C-alpha positions, -999 to 999 in steps of 0.1 A, spaced: -420 942 -762 -394 915 -752 -413 909 -720 -446 903 -738 -429 878 -761 -412 860 -732 -445 859 -713 -463 844 -743 -435 818 -748 -437 808 -712 -475 805 -714 -472 782 -744 -446 760 -728 -466 758 -696 -498 749 -714 -481 722 -735 -468 706 -704 -503 706 -689 -518 691 -720 -490 664 -721 -499 655 -685 -534 646 -697 -522 626 -727 -522 588 -725 -494 585 -751 -457 583 -742 -424 575 -758 -389 570 -743 -354 557 -746 -331 538 -723 -296 525 -720 -286 494 -701 -266 463 -696 -275 426 -703 -259 396 -685 -263 360 -695 -266 333 -668 -232 317 -662 -213 345 -679 -192 371 -663 -195 394 -693 -221 422 -695 -231 436 -728 -241 473 -732 -274 480 -750 -300 507 -758 -336 508 -766 -367 528 -774 -403 523 -763 -438 537 -768 -469 532 -748 -505 540 -741 -517 546 -706 -553 536 -700 -554 547 -664 -527 559 -640 -523 522 -630 -525 503 -664 -506 508 -697 -496 488 -727 -461 493 -740 -441 482 -771 -403 483 -772 -373 476 -794 -339 471 -776 -304 461 -786 -295 436 -758 -259 431 -769 -234 434 -797 -202 415 -792 -172 413 -815 -143 390 -806 -112 376 -824 -99 342 -813 -70 326 -831 -72 350 -860 -110 343 -866 -133 372 -859 -169 366 -847 -197 391 -842 -230 384 -824 -259 408 -821 -290 402 -799 -322 423 -804 -355 423 -785 -389 433 -798 -415 434 -770 -452 441 -761 -463 441 -725 -489 452 -700 -475 476 -674 -490 480 -640 -480 510 -619 -485 518 -583 -480 556 -576 -462 563 -543 -455 598 -529 -433 627 -541 -434 617 -578 -421 581 -572 -439 550 -584 -432 513 -588 -442 492 -618 -443 457 -630 -444 443 -665 -458 411 -681 -457 404 -718 -440 387 -747 -408 394 -766 -393 382 -798 -355 377 -794 -334 376 -825 -298 367 -828 -276 374 -858 -239 368 -862 -210 356 -882 -178 337 -875 -153 342 -902 -172 338 -936 -201 319 -920 -232 337 -908 -262 326 -888 -295 339 -874 -322 326 -852 -352 340 -833 -375 329 -805 -406 342 -787 -405 341 -750 -424 355 -720 -411 388 -706 -414 401 -671 -398 429 -652 -401 454 -624 -388 489 -617 -391 523 -601 -399 556 -617 -397 593 -608 -417 621 -624 -397 653 -629 -428 670 -643 -462 658 -655 -446 651 -689 -411 639 -682 -401 609 -660 -371 586 -655 -371 549 -647 -348 522 -636 -359 487 -646 -348 451 -644 -362 427 -671 -360 390 -678 -363 386 -716 -357 349 -712 -348 326 -683 -310 330 -687 -308 367 -696 -312 397 -673 -314 433 -685 -309 464 -663 -318 497 -679 -321 534 -671 -345 554 -692 -365 586 -696 -400 589 -710 -420 618 -723 -458 621 -725 -471 640 -755 
């Protein structure tokens, strides 16, 4: 009896992975680091993304990422700055061999900065062009990992490592 249940469960899992491989939809998450030009500091960040793959070469992707969150105290005054990114981009992929592929991205992103210094707060946002490139590896038809470098604006560079899942 247990063997029949295990076989049925394995069949369901295998068929869901096969169906996911044919699905154009994917979601993912990443962690990374952002560095500003002229700064020696790197800020840790994280993000999530969702996409639709039209063909194996072309996709559209939207993402939300925390580029940095810095808190510092100078002379008894505490300041906090948070930078977020909301993006939409076209992604072009070139499959290589053995599950590897390279990709490039071109799109737009909305960068927002919020912060406070002592009792004073501020916020600002700006829309900029977004471009990036990376390499991906497919562990299975549904699960892949990627390493990417992005330029959310001319003086910011983000390097991230993520995983995506087709559903």
